[in-house]
VOMARNU-57642 format. One line per 4 residues: number of its first residue (from 1); for each residue y, x, z of N, C-alpha, C, O. Coordinates in nm, 2 decimals. Each point is the difference from the previous one (the first is absolute). Layout:
NUM = Y:X:Z:Y:X:Z:Y:X:Z:Y:X:Z  ...
END
This chain:
1 = 0.54:1.20:-1.65:0.01:-0.13:0.07:0.11:-0.07:-0.08:-0.01:-0.12:0.00  0.10:0.15:-0.06:0.14:-0.13:-0.04:-0.10:-0.04:-0.08:-0.11:0.04:-0.03  0.21:-0.16:0.01:-0.04:-0.14:-0.09:-0.12:-0.08:0.05:-0.01:-0.12:-0.03  -0.08:0.20:0.13:-0.09:-0.11:0.07:0.06:-0.09:0.07:0.12:0.01:0.02
5 = -0.19:-0.10:0.03:0.07:-0.13:0.11:-0.16:-0.01:0.09:-0.12:0.00:-0.03  0.20:-0.01:0.17:-0.10:-0.04:0.12:0.10:-0.13:0.06:0.12:-0.03:0.00  -0.25:-0.03:0.03:0.01:-0.12:0.11:0.00:0.04:0.13:-0.11:0.06:0.01  0.18:-0.07:0.10:-0.04:0.00:0.10:0.03:-0.10:0.10:0.11:-0.05:0.00
9 = -0.20:0.03:0.06:0.02:-0.13:0.10:0.03:0.07:0.14:-0.02:0.12:0.04  0.06:-0.24:0.03:0.08:0.05:0.14:0.08:0.15:-0.02:-0.02:0.11:0.06  0.14:-0.17:-0.18:0.04:0.13:-0.02:0.18:-0.02:0.12:0.11:0.06:-0.02  -0.13:-0.14:0.10:0.11:0.03:0.09:0.06:0.04:0.08:0.12:-0.01:0.04
13 = -0.25:0.07:0.01:0.01:0.12:0.17:-0.13:0.09:-0.01:-0.10:-0.01:-0.07  0.14:0.09:0.14:-0.18:0.09:0.01:-0.03:0.07:-0.11:0.09:0.05:-0.07  -0.22:-0.03:0.04:-0.07:0.03:-0.10:0.06:-0.01:-0.15:0.03:0.10:-0.07  -0.04:-0.21:0.05:0.05:-0.07:-0.11:0.16:0.06:-0.06:0.02:0.05:-0.10
17 = 0.08:-0.09:0.22:0.13:0.06:-0.04:0.00:0.15:-0.06:0.06:0.03:-0.11  -0.15:0.07:0.20:0.00:0.11:-0.03:-0.04:0.06:-0.13:0.03:0.09:-0.07  -0.13:-0.19:0.08:-0.10:0.03:-0.16:0.12:-0.06:-0.10:0.02:0.07:-0.10  0.04:-0.14:0.11:0.08:-0.07:-0.13:0.13:0.13:0.02:0.01:0.04:-0.12
21 = 0.07:0.03:0.19:0.05:0.13:0.00:-0.03:0.11:-0.04:0.07:0.08:-0.06  -0.23:-0.09:0.10:-0.04:0.14:-0.12:-0.06:0.00:-0.12:-0.01:0.10:-0.08  -0.03:-0.22:0.05:0.00:0.00:-0.14:0.14:0.00:-0.07:0.02:0.08:-0.09  0.09:-0.17:0.13:0.14:0.00:-0.05:0.02:0.15:-0.06:0.03:0.03:-0.11
25 = -0.04:0.05:0.24:0.02:0.15:-0.03:-0.10:0.07:-0.16:0.02:0.08:-0.08  -0.12:-0.16:0.10:-0.02:0.05:-0.18:-0.02:-0.09:-0.10:-0.09:-0.02:-0.07  0.18:-0.04:0.09:0.04:-0.11:-0.15:-0.10:-0.12:0.02:0.05:-0.08:-0.08  -0.13:0.04:0.13:-0.11:-0.09:0.02:0.08:-0.17:0.00:0.04:-0.04:0.11
29 = -0.03:-0.04:-0.20:0.05:-0.09:-0.01:-0.11:-0.07:0.11:-0.11:0.03:0.02  0.22:-0.13:0.05:-0.06:-0.14:0.12:0.07:-0.11:0.03:0.11:-0.04:0.00  -0.28:-0.02:0.05:0.00:-0.17:0.03:-0.01:0.03:0.12:-0.11:0.04:0.04  0.23:-0.05:0.05:-0.02:-0.01:0.14:-0.02:-0.15:0.06:0.08:-0.08:0.01
33 = -0.21:0.07:0.02:-0.04:-0.18:0.06:0.05:0.02:0.18:0.00:0.10:0.06  0.01:-0.19:-0.02:0.02:-0.03:0.15:0.06:-0.12:0.03:0.04:-0.09:-0.08  -0.04:0.07:0.21:0.03:-0.16:0.05:0.18:-0.03:0.03:0.06:-0.11:0.01  -0.01:0.25:0.00:0.15:0.01:0.06:0.07:0.00:-0.10:-0.02:0.11:-0.06
37 = 0.13:-0.19:-0.01:0.04:0.02:-0.13:0.12:0.11:0.04:0.02:0.10:-0.06  0.05:-0.15:0.19:0.11:0.14:0.00:-0.05:0.14:0.00:0.07:0.10:-0.02  -0.18:-0.09:0.05:-0.05:0.12:0.03:-0.06:0.08:-0.13:-0.01:0.12:-0.01  -0.02:-0.22:-0.09:0.02:0.02:-0.11:0.06:0.05:-0.11:-0.04:0.09:-0.08
41 = 0.14:-0.16:0.10:0.13:0.01:-0.05:0.06:0.14:-0.01:0.03:0.08:-0.09  -0.04:-0.06:0.27:0.07:0.11:0.03:-0.09:0.15:-0.06:0.04:0.11:-0.04  -0.16:-0.16:0.06:-0.04:0.15:-0.07:0.00:0.04:-0.15:-0.01:0.11:-0.06  0.01:-0.28:0.01:0.03:0.01:-0.15:0.12:0.10:-0.02:0.00:0.10:-0.07
45 = 0.09:-0.16:0.14:0.16:0.06:-0.05:-0.01:0.13:0.00:0.06:0.07:-0.09  -0.18:0.01:0.24:0.02:0.13:0.06:-0.10:0.11:-0.16:0.01:0.12:-0.02  -0.09:-0.22:-0.06:-0.12:0.05:-0.06:0.11:0.02:-0.14:0.03:0.12:-0.02  0.02:-0.22:-0.07:0.02:-0.05:-0.08:0.08:0.09:-0.11:-0.02:-0.02:-0.12
49 = 0.11:0.13:0.20:0.04:0.08:-0.04:-0.07:0.11:-0.09:0.05:0.03:-0.10  -0.17:0.02:0.16:-0.14:0.06:-0.01:-0.08:-0.04:-0.13:0.00:0.05:-0.11  -0.07:-0.14:0.15:-0.06:-0.12:-0.12:0.03:-0.13:0.03:0.07:-0.05:0.08  -0.17:0.00:-0.19:0.02:-0.14:-0.02:-0.10:-0.09:0.14:-0.12:0.02:0.04
53 = 0.22:-0.11:0.00:-0.07:-0.03:0.13:-0.02:-0.17:-0.06:0.09:-0.04:-0.09  -0.16:-0.03:0.12:-0.03:-0.18:0.01:-0.05:-0.02:0.17:-0.07:0.07:0.07  0.14:-0.20:-0.03:-0.07:-0.05:0.11:-0.07:-0.09:-0.01:0.02:-0.06:-0.11  -0.16:0.01:0.21:-0.01:-0.12:-0.03:-0.04:-0.03:0.16:-0.05:0.08:0.08
57 = 0.10:-0.21:-0.07:0.00:-0.07:0.19:-0.14:-0.09:0.00:-0.02:-0.11:-0.04  -0.04:0.17:0.08:-0.13:-0.12:0.05:-0.12:0.07:0.12:-0.01:0.12:0.03  -0.06:-0.22:0.01:-0.10:0.02:0.13:-0.09:0.01:-0.08:-0.02:-0.09:-0.09  -0.05:0.24:0.11:-0.13:-0.01:-0.07:-0.13:-0.10:0.07:-0.11:-0.03:-0.04
61 = 0.15:0.01:0.14:-0.08:-0.15:0.05:0.00:-0.08:-0.07:-0.11:-0.05:-0.02  0.19:0.01:-0.03:-0.02:-0.15:-0.09:-0.03:0.07:-0.17:0.08:0.07:-0.07  -0.18:-0.10:0.04:-0.09:0.04:-0.15:0.08:-0.09:-0.06:-0.06:0.02:-0.10  0.14:-0.11:0.07:0.05:-0.09:-0.09:0.14:0.07:-0.01:0.00:0.03:-0.12
65 = 0.09:0.00:0.18:0.10:0.08:0.01:0.01:0.11:-0.06:0.09:0.02:-0.08  -0.20:0.07:0.11:-0.06:0.17:-0.03:-0.01:-0.03:-0.16:0.09:0.03:-0.09  -0.18:-0.09:0.08:-0.01:-0.05:-0.20:0.11:-0.01:-0.04:0.05:0.07:-0.09  0.01:-0.17:0.13:0.17:-0.05:-0.06:0.07:0.10:-0.06:0.05:0.01:-0.11
69 = -0.04:0.09:0.26:0.12:0.07:0.03:0.00:0.15:-0.11:0.10:0.05:-0.05  -0.26:0.00:0.04:-0.03:0.11:-0.11:-0.02:-0.08:-0.17:0.01:0.07:-0.10  -0.03:-0.19:0.09:-0.01:-0.10:-0.13:0.15:0.04:-0.03:0.03:0.01:-0.12  0.08:0.00:0.25:0.14:-0.04:-0.07:0.05:0.14:-0.05:0.10:-0.01:-0.08
73 = -0.13:0.11:0.10:0.01:0.10:-0.02:0.04:0.03:-0.17:-0.08:-0.02:-0.09  0.24:0.08:0.05:0.05:0.04:-0.11:-0.07:0.05:-0.05:-0.09:0.06:0.05  0.12:-0.07:-0.18:-0.13:0.09:-0.14:0.01:0.13:0.05:-0.10:0.06:0.00  0.24:0.02:0.06:0.00:0.15:0.02:-0.09:0.05:0.07:-0.06:0.11:-0.01
77 = 0.06:-0.19:0.09:-0.06:0.01:0.16:-0.17:-0.08:0.02:-0.06:-0.02:0.10  -0.01:-0.02:-0.27:-0.14:-0.07:-0.01:-0.07:0.10:0.02:-0.10:-0.04:0.06  0.09:0.18:-0.08:-0.11:0.05:-0.01:0.00:0.11:0.13:0.09:0.09:0.00  -0.18:-0.10:0.10:0.00:0.04:0.12:-0.14:0.10:0.01:-0.12:-0.02:0.00
81 = 0.19:0.16:0.01:-0.13:0.11:-0.04:-0.01:0.06:0.17:-0.10:0.06:0.05  0.19:-0.09:0.01:-0.07:0.04:0.12:0.05:-0.10:0.11:0.11:-0.02:0.02  -0.25:-0.05:0.05:0.02:-0.11:0.15:-0.03:0.10:0.11:-0.08:0.10:0.01  0.16:-0.14:0.06:-0.03:0.05:0.17:0.01:-0.16:0.08:0.10:-0.07:-0.01
85 = -0.19:0.06:0.08:-0.01:-0.11:0.07:0.00:0.08:0.16:-0.10:0.04:0.07  0.21:-0.05:-0.04:0.06:0.03:0.10:0.02:-0.12:0.11:-0.02:0.01:0.12  0.06:-0.10:-0.17:0.05:-0.12:0.12:-0.15:-0.03:0.11:-0.10:-0.05:-0.05  0.12:0.08:0.14:-0.05:0.00:0.14:0.04:0.00:0.12:0.12:0.03:0.02
89 = -0.22:-0.09:0.11:0.08:-0.01:0.11:-0.13:-0.02:0.11:-0.12:-0.04:-0.03  0.17:0.08:0.17:-0.07:-0.01:0.06:0.06:-0.10:0.13:0.11:0.03:0.03  -0.17:-0.13:0.04:0.01:-0.13:0.06:-0.10:0.06:0.13:-0.12:0.01:0.01  0.26:0.03:0.14:-0.08:-0.02:0.09:-0.12:0.08:0.03:-0.08:0.01:-0.09
93 = 0.03:0.06:0.21:-0.08:0.08:0.05:-0.10:-0.09:0.07:-0.01:0.01:0.12  -0.06:-0.08:-0.18:-0.05:-0.09:0.16:-0.15:0.06:-0.03:-0.04:0.05:-0.10  -0.02:-0.09:0.22:-0.14:0.00:-0.01:-0.07:-0.15:-0.05:0.04:-0.11:0.02  -0.17:0.15:-0.09:-0.03:-0.11:-0.09:0.01:-0.14:0.09:0.09:-0.07:-0.03
97 = -0.16:0.05:0.10:-0.03:-0.11:0.11:0.15:-0.05:0.03:0.00:-0.12:0.02  0.13:0.20:-0.02:0.11:-0.09:0.02:0.10:0.05:-0.12:0.12:0.02:0.05  -0.13:-0.01:-0.18:0.05:0.01:-0.11:0.01:-0.11:-0.05:-0.07:-0.09:-0.02  0.20:0.11:-0.01:0.08:-0.11:-0.08:-0.01:-0.07:-0.16:0.05:0.04:-0.10
101 = -0.13:-0.16:0.10:-0.04:-0.02:-0.15:0.10:0.04:-0.09:-0.03:0.06:-0.11  0.18:-0.10:0.14:0.11:0.01:-0.08:0.01:0.14:-0.08:0.01:0.03:-0.12  -0.02:0.03:0.24:0.01:0.14:-0.02:-0.14:0.09:-0.09:0.00:0.10:-0.07  -0.11:-0.19:0.11:-0.12:0.06:-0.15:0.03:-0.07:-0.09:-0.03:0.04:-0.11
105 = 0.08:-0.16:0.11:0.07:-0.04:-0.12:0.07:0.08:-0.12:-0.05:0.05:-0.11  0.19:-0.05:0.17:0.06:0.08:-0.04:-0.04:0.17:-0.04:0.05:0.03:-0.11  -0.12:0.06:0.16:-0.05:0.12:-0.05:-0.11:-0.04:-0.15:0.03:0.03:-0.12  -0.11:-0.09:0.16:-0.10:-0.06:-0.09:0.11:-0.01:-0.11:0.02:0.10:-0.08
109 = 0.05:-0.22:0.08:0.08:-0.10:-0.13:0.06:0.12:-0.06:-0.03:0.03:-0.11  0.11:0.06:0.20:0.11:0.13:-0.08:-0.09:0.12:-0.07:0.01:0.04:-0.11  -0.14:0.02:0.27:-0.01:0.14:-0.10:-0.13:-0.04:-0.08:-0.04:0.09:-0.08  -0.04:-0.22:0.10:-0.12:-0.01:-0.06:0.03:-0.06:-0.16:0.00:0.06:-0.11
113 = 0.03:-0.18:0.13:0.05:-0.12:-0.10:0.11:0.05:-0.05:-0.02:0.02:-0.12  0.12:0.01:0.14:0.17:0.03:-0.04:-0.06:0.13:-0.12:0.02:-0.01:-0.12  -0.10:0.10:0.18:-0.03:0.04:-0.08:-0.07:-0.02:-0.16:0.04:0.02:-0.11  -0.16:-0.06:0.17:-0.06:-0.06:-0.11:0.07:-0.08:-0.06:-0.04:0.00:-0.12
117 = 0.10:-0.06:0.14:0.14:-0.13:-0.10:0.06:0.11:-0.12:0.00:0.00:-0.12  0.06:0.10:0.22:0.07:0.08:-0.10:-0.07:0.07:-0.10:0.05:0.00:-0.11  -0.17:0.07:0.15:-0.09:0.05:-0.07:-0.04:-0.07:-0.17:0.00:0.04:-0.12  -0.05:-0.19:0.19:-0.01:-0.09:-0.09:0.06:-0.04:-0.12:-0.06:-0.01:-0.10
121 = 0.21:0.00:0.12:0.17:-0.01:-0.04:-0.02:0.09:-0.15:0.03:-0.02:-0.12  -0.09:0.14:0.19:0.09:0.13:-0.09:-0.11:0.08:-0.05:0.04:0.10:-0.06  -0.18:-0.10:0.08:-0.10:0.06:-0.02:-0.02:-0.03:-0.17:0.02:0.09:-0.09  -0.04:-0.20:0.05:-0.05:-0.07:-0.08:0.10:0.10:-0.19:-0.04:0.00:-0.12
125 = 0.17:0.05:0.17:0.07:0.03:-0.11:-0.05:0.18:0.03:0.00:0.07:-0.11  -0.03:-0.01:0.19:-0.07:0.10:0.00:-0.15:0.02:-0.07:-0.03:0.10:-0.06  -0.03:-0.20:0.09:-0.13:0.01:-0.08:0.01:-0.03:-0.16:-0.08:0.02:-0.09  0.20:-0.09:0.08:0.00:0.00:-0.15:0.08:0.12:-0.06:-0.02:0.02:-0.12
129 = 0.11:0.06:0.19:0.02:0.10:-0.03:-0.07:0.12:0.00:0.04:0.11:-0.06  -0.17:-0.13:0.15:-0.09:0.12:0.06:0.07:0.10:0.06:-0.05:0.11:-0.04  0.16:-0.10:0.14:0.07:0.05:0.06:0.04:-0.01:0.13:-0.03:-0.11:0.04  0.07:0.16:0.02:0.08:-0.06:0.16:-0.04:0.07:0.06:-0.10:0.06:-0.04
133 = 0.16:-0.04:0.21:0.00:0.04:0.10:0.05:-0.12:0.12:0.11:-0.06:0.01  -0.27:0.05:0.07:0.06:-0.09:0.08:-0.01:0.08:0.16:-0.12:0.05:0.02  0.17:-0.02:0.06:0.03:0.06:0.15:-0.04:-0.08:0.08:0.08:-0.09:-0.02  -0.16:0.06:0.09:-0.02:-0.10:0.13:0.03:0.07:0.11:-0.07:0.09:0.04
137 = 0.20:-0.15:0.07:0.02:0.08:0.14:-0.10:-0.07:0.08:0.00:-0.12:0.02  -0.09:0.21:0.04:-0.07:-0.02:0.09:0.05:0.04:0.13:0.11:-0.01:0.03  -0.20:0.07:0.06:0.04:0.07:0.14:-0.13:0.09:0.07:-0.11:-0.01:-0.05  0.16:0.09:0.16:-0.13:0.06:0.05:-0.08:-0.13:0.06:-0.11:0.04:0.03
141 = 0.13:-0.18:0.01:-0.02:-0.05:0.02:-0.12:-0.09:-0.04:-0.06:-0.09:0.05  0.06:0.16:-0.20:-0.10:-0.06:-0.14:-0.14:0.11:0.05:-0.12:-0.02:-0.04  0.16:0.11:0.13:-0.09:0.12:0.00:-0.09:-0.02:0.14:-0.11:0.05:0.02  0.18:-0.12:0.06:-0.06:-0.02:0.14:0.06:-0.10:0.07:0.11:-0.05:-0.03
145 = -0.18:0.00:0.15:0.04:-0.14:0.04:0.00:0.10:0.19:-0.07:0.08:0.07  0.18:-0.15:-0.06:0.06:0.01:0.13:0.05:-0.13:0.09:0.03:-0.11:-0.04  -0.03:0.14:0.11:-0.06:-0.06:0.15:0.19:-0.13:-0.04:0.12:0.02:-0.03  -0.17:-0.10:0.06:0.09:-0.11:-0.04:0.09:0.00:-0.16:0.11:-0.05:-0.01
149 = -0.17:0.10:-0.07:0.05:0.01:-0.13:-0.14:-0.10:-0.06:-0.03:0.02:-0.12  -0.02:-0.10:0.17:-0.11:-0.08:-0.10:0.04:-0.05:-0.15:-0.05:0.04:-0.11  0.13:-0.11:0.13:0.01:-0.11:-0.12:0.10:0.12:-0.10:-0.03:0.01:-0.12  0.15:0.07:0.19:0.06:0.07:-0.08:-0.09:0.12:-0.08:0.03:0.03:-0.12
153 = -0.14:0.03:0.21:-0.07:0.09:-0.08:-0.10:-0.10:-0.08:-0.04:0.04:-0.11  0.01:-0.12:0.14:-0.07:-0.11:-0.13:0.05:-0.01:-0.14:-0.07:0.02:-0.10  0.19:-0.05:0.11:0.11:0.01:-0.14:0.01:0.12:-0.07:-0.01:0.01:-0.13  0.04:0.09:0.22:0.00:0.13:-0.07:-0.12:0.06:-0.06:0.01:0.06:-0.11
157 = -0.15:-0.07:0.20:-0.14:0.02:-0.10:0.02:-0.07:-0.06:-0.06:0.05:-0.10  0.10:-0.19:0.04:-0.04:-0.09:-0.10:0.09:0.07:-0.13:-0.04:0.02:-0.11  0.12:0.00:0.16:0.15:0.08:-0.11:-0.11:0.14:-0.06:0.00:0.04:-0.11  -0.07:0.00:0.21:-0.09:0.12:-0.08:-0.10:-0.04:-0.06:-0.01:0.05:-0.12
161 = -0.05:-0.12:0.15:-0.12:-0.08:-0.09:0.04:-0.04:-0.13:-0.05:0.03:-0.10  0.20:-0.12:0.13:0.03:-0.03:-0.13:0.05:0.09:-0.11:0.00:-0.03:-0.12  0.04:0.13:0.15:0.06:0.13:-0.07:-0.12:0.05:-0.03:0.00:0.06:-0.11  -0.11:-0.05:0.17:-0.14:0.04:-0.07:-0.04:-0.11:-0.11:-0.03:0.03:-0.12
165 = 0.04:-0.12:0.15:-0.03:-0.10:-0.08:0.06:-0.03:-0.14:-0.05:-0.03:-0.11  0.19:0.05:0.15:0.07:0.04:-0.13:-0.03:0.11:-0.09:-0.01:-0.01:-0.12  -0.02:0.13:0.22:0.00:0.10:-0.14:-0.13:-0.01:-0.03:-0.01:0.02:-0.12  -0.09:-0.04:0.16:-0.11:-0.02:-0.05:0.00:-0.13:-0.13:-0.08:0.02:-0.08
169 = 0.13:-0.11:0.07:0.01:-0.13:-0.11:0.11:0.06:-0.09:-0.02:-0.03:-0.12  0.12:0.11:0.15:0.10:0.05:-0.08:-0.01:0.12:-0.07:0.08:0.05:-0.07  -0.18:-0.02:0.11:-0.05:0.15:-0.04:-0.06:-0.01:-0.18:0.01:0.10:-0.06  -0.04:-0.17:0.02:0.03:-0.05:-0.13:0.11:0.03:-0.08:0.00:0.08:-0.09
173 = 0.11:-0.17:0.15:0.09:0.01:-0.10:0.11:0.11:0.05:0.12:-0.01:-0.02  -0.18:0.13:0.10:0.07:0.14:0.06:0.12:-0.03:0.04:0.10:0.06:-0.03  -0.11:-0.15:0.12:0.13:-0.03:0.11:-0.04:0.09:0.12:-0.11:-0.02:0.07  0.20:0.09:-0.04:0.00:0.06:0.11:0.02:-0.10:0.17:0.11:-0.05:0.03
177 = -0.19:0.05:0.04:0.00:-0.04:0.14:0.02:0.11:0.11:-0.04:0.11:0.01  0.13:-0.18:0.06:-0.01:0.14:0.11:0.04:-0.05:0.22:0.07:-0.09:0.00  -0.09:0.12:0.07:0.02:-0.05:0.10:0.08:0.10:0.10:-0.07:0.10:0.03  0.17:-0.11:0.01:0.13:0.08:0.04:-0.04:-0.06:0.15:0.02:-0.12:0.04
181 = -0.08:0.23:0.05:-0.04:-0.07:0.18:0.07:0.04:0.12:-0.06:0.07:0.08  0.17:-0.10:-0.06:0.09:0.09:0.07:-0.04:-0.03:0.14:-0.06:-0.11:0.02  0.07:0.22:0.13:-0.03:-0.04:0.10:0.15:-0.04:0.09:0.05:-0.09:-0.06  0.00:0.13:0.13:0.13:-0.04:0.05:0.14:0.04:-0.05:0.06:0.10:0.02
185 = -0.01:-0.22:-0.08:0.14:0.02:-0.07:0.11:-0.07:0.09:-0.03:-0.10:0.05  0.13:0.15:-0.05:0.08:-0.03:0.08:0.12:-0.08:-0.12:0.08:0.05:-0.08  -0.11:-0.23:0.11:0.05:-0.07:-0.09:0.04:-0.10:0.10:0.00:0.00:0.13  0.05:-0.11:-0.22:-0.01:-0.16:0.11:-0.11:-0.06:0.01:-0.01:-0.11:0.06
189 = -0.12:0.20:-0.11:-0.13:-0.05:0.02:-0.03:-0.05:0.17:-0.06:-0.10:0.03  0.10:0.20:0.06:-0.02:-0.05:0.14:0.10:-0.08:0.03:-0.01:0.01:0.12  0.10:-0.07:-0.14:0.08:-0.11:0.03:-0.05:-0.11:-0.03:-0.03:-0.07:0.09  -0.01:0.03:-0.23:-0.10:-0.13:-0.01:-0.11:0.03:0.06:-0.04:-0.10:0.06
193 = -0.04:0.20:-0.05:-0.13:-0.02:0.11:0.02:-0.01:0.14:-0.10:-0.05:0.06  0.22:0.08:0.02:0.02:-0.02:0.10:0.12:-0.12:0.04:0.05:-0.02:0.10  -0.03:-0.05:-0.25:0.10:-0.13:0.01:0.12:0.05:0.08:0.04:-0.08:0.08  0.01:0.17:-0.09:0.13:0.05:0.05:-0.02:0.10:0.15:0.08:0.09:0.04
197 = -0.24:-0.15:0.05:0.03:0.07:0.13:0.01:0.13:-0.03:-0.06:0.06:-0.09  0.17:0.01:0.21:0.03:0.09:0.02:-0.13:0.08:0.01:0.05:0.12:0.02  -0.15:-0.11:-0.01:-0.12:0.08:0.01:0.03:0.07:-0.17:0.00:0.12:-0.01  0.02:-0.19:-0.09:0.04:0.05:-0.13:0.01:0.12:-0.01:-0.07:0.08:-0.06
201 = 0.22:-0.04:0.17:0.07:0.13:-0.04:-0.06:0.10:0.06:0.04:0.12:-0.01  -0.15:-0.15:0.10:-0.10:0.11:0.08:-0.09:0.06:-0.13:-0.03:0.12:0.02  -0.01:-0.15:-0.11:-0.10:-0.02:-0.10:-0.02:0.15:-0.04:-0.11:0.06:0.01  0.25:0.00:-0.06:0.05:0.09:-0.08:0.04:0.14:0.10:0.03:0.11:-0.03
205 = -0.05:-0.17:0.20:0.08:0.13:0.07:-0.11:0.13:0.02:-0.12:-0.01:-0.03  0.18:0.10:0.07:-0.07:0.13:0.04:-0.07:0.04:-0.09:-0.09:0.08:0.04  0.09:-0.12:-0.23:-0.07:0.12:-0.04:0.08:-0.04:-0.17:0.05:-0.11:0.00  -0.03:0.18:-0.13:0.00:-0.05:-0.11:-0.08:-0.07:-0.10:-0.08:0.05:-0.08
209 = 0.10:-0.19:0.09:-0.06:-0.06:-0.09:0.03:-0.01:-0.16:0.10:0.04:-0.04  -0.16:-0.07:0.00:-0.02:0.02:-0.16:0.14:-0.09:-0.03:0.03:-0.11:0.05  0.04:0.19:-0.15:0.15:-0.12:-0.05:-0.01:-0.05:-0.18:-0.02:0.07:-0.10  0.04:-0.22:0.13:-0.03:-0.05:-0.11:0.03:0.09:-0.16:-0.05:-0.04:-0.10
213 = 0.13:0.16:0.09:0.02:0.05:-0.10:-0.13:0.13:0.00:-0.01:0.08:-0.08  -0.06:-0.08:0.18:-0.12:0.08:-0.01:-0.10:-0.05:-0.11:-0.07:0.03:-0.10  0.10:-0.14:0.17:-0.13:-0.12:-0.09:0.07:0.03:-0.16:-0.06:0.05:-0.10  0.15:-0.07:0.12:0.08:-0.08:-0.15:-0.06:0.18:-0.09:-0.08:0.01:-0.09
217 = 0.14:0.08:0.12:-0.05:0.11:-0.04:-0.15:0.04:-0.06:-0.03:0.08:-0.09  -0.06:-0.16:0.16:-0.17:0.04:-0.01:-0.02:-0.11:-0.17:-0.08:0.02:-0.09  0.18:-0.14:0.10:-0.03:-0.10:-0.06:0.03:0.04:-0.13:-0.06:-0.03:-0.11  0.16:0.09:0.13:0.09:0.09:-0.14:-0.07:0.08:-0.09:0.00:0.02:-0.12
221 = -0.08:0.06:0.24:-0.10:0.12:-0.04:-0.15:-0.09:-0.08:-0.07:0.03:-0.10  0.05:-0.13:0.17:-0.13:-0.07:-0.08:0.03:-0.06:-0.10:-0.09:0.00:-0.08  0.20:-0.07:0.03:0.06:-0.03:-0.11:0.04:0.12:-0.13:0.00:-0.03:-0.12  0.05:0.13:0.16:0.00:0.09:-0.05:-0.10:0.07:-0.05:0.04:0.11:-0.04
225 = -0.17:-0.13:0.03:-0.08:0.10:-0.03:-0.07:-0.02:-0.17:-0.03:-0.11:-0.05  0.02:0.25:0.01:-0.05:-0.04:-0.13:-0.14:-0.13:-0.06:-0.11:-0.02:0.03  0.18:-0.02:-0.11:-0.11:-0.14:-0.02:-0.15:0.02:0.02:-0.06:-0.11:0.02  -0.01:0.21:-0.03:-0.11:0.06:0.03:-0.07:0.00:0.18:-0.11:-0.01:0.06
229 = 0.25:0.02:-0.02:-0.01:-0.01:0.20:0.01:-0.09:0.04:0.12:-0.03:-0.03  -0.17:-0.07:0.11:0.03:-0.10:0.11:-0.05:0.05:0.14:-0.12:0.02:0.02  0.21:0.00:0.07:0.05:-0.02:0.11:-0.08:-0.10:0.08:0.08:-0.08:0.04  -0.21:0.05:0.00:-0.08:-0.12:0.04:0.06:-0.07:0.14:0.03:-0.12:0.02
233 = -0.04:0.25:0.05:0.00:-0.08:0.14:0.10:0.11:0.09:-0.01:0.12:0.00  0.05:-0.17:0.05:0.09:0.13:0.09:0.04:-0.04:0.16:0.07:-0.10:0.03  -0.13:0.19:0.07:0.03:-0.06:0.17:0.11:0.10:0.02:-0.02:0.12:-0.03  0.10:-0.14:0.07:0.12:0.07:0.04:0.05:-0.04:0.15:0.03:-0.11:0.03
237 = -0.01:0.21:0.03:0.02:0.01:0.16:0.14:0.05:0.00:0.04:0.07:-0.09  0.04:-0.10:0.22:0.06:0.12:0.06:-0.11:0.12:0.05:-0.11:-0.02:0.04  0.20:0.15:-0.05:-0.10:0.05:0.08:-0.03:0.00:0.16:-0.11:0.04:0.04  0.21:-0.09:0.07:-0.05:-0.06:0.09:-0.12:-0.08:0.03:-0.05:-0.01:0.12
241 = 0.02:-0.04:-0.25:-0.12:-0.16:0.02:-0.11:0.07:-0.04:0.01:0.06:-0.10  -0.10:-0.06:0.16:-0.15:0.00:-0.01:-0.07:-0.08:-0.04:-0.10:0.02:-0.07  0.14:-0.14:0.10:-0.12:-0.13:-0.02:0.16:-0.14:0.04:0.12:0.03:0.01  -0.19:-0.14:0.00:0.07:-0.14:0.02:0.02:0.05:0.12:0.12:-0.03:0.02
245 = -0.16:0.09:0.10:-0.04:-0.03:0.14:0.05:0.19:0.07:-0.04:0.03:0.11  0.09:0.04:-0.18:-0.07:0.16:0.05:0.16:0.08:-0.09:0.01:0.06:-0.11  0.10:-0.10:0.22:0.13:0.04:-0.03:0.06:0.12:0.06:-0.01:-0.01:0.13  0.06:0.10:-0.16:0.05:0.12:0.08:0.13:-0.04:0.03:0.08:-0.01:-0.09
249 = -0.07:0.00:0.19:0.18:-0.04:0.02:0.01:0.08:0.09:-0.09:0.04:0.08  0.25:0.01:-0.08:0.08:0.08:0.12:0.02:-0.08:0.08:0.02:-0.12:0.00  -0.04:0.22:0.11:0.05:-0.10:0.13:0.12:0.09:0.12:0.05:-0.05:0.10
END
């Protein structure tokens, strides 16, 4: 894996940041993308002793900024072997009839369109070289719909459909395409979803949720398989979670 270059979106926290640390341990060069420059700088400082790191500060929702940022990469970082489409979010947990359209826009713009923009900017160089690996970070919410999950679940179902579409279209070029779909992961995710409400602190109480590092290890496992092996689709849950609505909690 050494000398390979990976671009990770949403690299400033959670699964993205954990994946950056995991990849660095294995000598993969990194292009870390995110909206928070100070966090990008901090992660770069932490990892550049181990591997080469470049940071790009942009919002995947902004199509022009996305293409411009990726086009700006220096020659050393131009060849991207691995793309981790990790940037994603959930806003609100409202029934469809009272949902906030701004929340809907944010989820579709980041989880679906943002993933497409970044992929569009990078896939042509992969098809030209006839090699590469794209990993889209989905969710257990892409496998089932739960009450009040409506648009978030729709966005993650879309991620799975896009992943399967990519795998079909990119098959002639020998490009691997994978979806890694975690269940409950203890990250800043709930703080964003509940907009800082105290209920966010209770989401992971009473059981051991997945940690971002658990997901990062599975992502590394997928990218480090031999050339003839593609881990197409993974659903990973904490042991306490049987489905989106069935969770064994300690009382």
